[in-house]
N, C-alpha and C positions, 0 to 999 in steps of 0.2 A: 504495499500502499503505500501511495507516494504521501499524504499527508497527516498529520499528528495528527490527536483533535482530542484537546483540553479543555475539561469543562470543571466545573462544581453542582452541586447536587441544587443550587434553585437558578441560578441562571445556563445551568446546564453546556452549552456549547461558548466562549467566549473565539475563538481563531482556530484558524487552520493551517498548516502550515503544508506547503506545497517546497518542490525545486529553486524555481525562480520567481514564488509571487506568494502571499503571506494574506490572506481573508481577517480581518477583525469583526469583532462586531463592531454595527456603529451604535456609537456613547453620545448623548447630548453634546459633546466638544468636537466632534464628526458632524454637525448637523452647516455649519458654511458648508465645508467644501462639500458634502448632497444637496444643498439647495445650487448650491453651483453648476452640480451636475444636471440635476434634478429640472433646474430649468431653460438649460442647454439645447436650444432645438438643433443643433448641427448634429450632437451625441444621438438624441432620439429623433434622428433625421425620416425613418420610415414610421413611427408611431403616429396614429391621427391626433392628435391634442397632447401638448408640453404642456405642463402648468411653467405661469408667469409668476405667482406669488408664495415668495420664500416661505410668508408666515402658515399658505397652506401646508406648503410639504415640511417644515420642521410638525409643524401640529399632527400630522400625517405619520409622522418618522417616532414620535415619542407618544404615541398611540401604541404604537407595534412594540416597540421596543421589550423585549424580554419576555416576548407573549411563546407559547410552547410551539404554535403554529406558523411559526412570521419570522425566519431568521434574513438580516441583513447584514451586509458582510462593505467593509472600505476595502478594495481592493489594493493594497502594498507590493512594490519592488525594490532593490536598491537599485540606482537608477546613478550611474558616476560618482561610488560611494557612496553614496546618501537614499537612508530611504525614502520616499515618495508614495500619499495618496496616488493613483493613476487609475481607480474605476469604482466600479460597486457592483456587486454581485448579490442574487437575492433566491429564496428561496421559501415557497409557501403550501402549508395543506390546502387545495381549495374543494378535497371532499374526504373528508375524514375516517367516518368509516370504511371508504376501500383504500386509503391510504395511499389518494393521489396528490404528488407533488408537482408544482408546476417551476422551473425553474428562469431566471432572465439576466442578465447582467450588460452590465457599458462599460469599456475602457477607453480612458479620453485618446481624441484622435492620435495629440500627437507620440503616443504611447500603442500603438495599432502597428496588426503586423507584424511583430516580437514574437507572437506565440503566449502573450499574460492571459488571451480570451480563453485558446484554446484549455492552459493549465487550470483557469479557473472556473470555469463548465466541467473539468474531471473532477477539479476538488467538492463542486455541490453536487455530485453523484455521486463520489466517494460516501461524501457523509447522506446522504438520503436513503441509500440502499444497508451502507454499514454501519450508522447511527442512529439513523430517523425509522429504519426497519419498515422503509418505502416498497411500496409494489408496484406505483410506478411514476414513471418522471415525464415530462409534459413540456412541447416549450415548441413555442406558436412566433411565428411572426413573417410580418409582410413579404408576398409572392416575390416580391423586385428585391428584397434583402437577401440578396446569393451571398453574405460574405456569412450569413447566419447562418445559413442551409447548409454548406460546405462544413462550419464549425460543425454544426449537431452530426447529418452525417457521417465527419472523419470520427465522431464518438459510439459513434451505431447506433445513433437513434434513429428510427424509420419513419418516414412521413406515412403517416396514419389515414390520412386524410388531407382535404380543402375547400375548406369552408366559403363556397361561393360570393364573391364581392360582399367580404363579411367589413372591408377598413373602406371608409370613406376619406380618402388620402388624395391629396394636391388632386383634389377637386372636380377625381372620379372614384367610382367605386373597384373595390382591387380584389383579387383570393387574399385569404391566409391561411396557410400552411399549418398541420397540427401535425408534429413530430412525438414519438416519445419511445421510452424501451423500460422493459420488464424485470423486476427482479434477479428472474431466472436470464435473461439477456445478457444482462450486466454481469452476473457472476459465473457464467460459460466464456462468456469474451474477454473477463479477469482469468479466467484459469486456461480460457488458451495460449492467452499473451507470457502466463508464468512458467506456461511447457514452454512455447520456441523458447524462451531464456536459458530455461535446464540445460 
């Protein structure tokens, strides 16, 4: 397993450690960075709506903090010898009794293309299946967001469906892709990779 998970009983998970990224759970001290990222239309180019009110963003994140069914992480990496916040990663339970979780992430444009998004999403999948006992993890994206499509497919997530004209984006209707991976698919993929390394 690439990620190391540290926890205490009340907060559960505060940090996920990868090779090139660290995911640390959002705290009140991170809210200025979160607002800067969440209100940046360039980062969320393929989304229908981007919140512009920083107070709304802060209140939303304060309400979600330390809940057992939603985890928001700041993505950090060492760049030029300094640990920097480079993005946001999230995973939340959307159907509790089905053990279904949805993930999402955003990396600042200046840090894209370095594999940070891939490693971040891989850590979220590890966390979901190995710590949260997820049965299924899903990800959704605008059909025009080819980088997200490629990333999810590179992590063995499969396109399960297409929501026709689900998104009103750029003043036109567009399809939304629905990707997923099941616990047994994740475990099979992980064991296959281990066997190749052995």
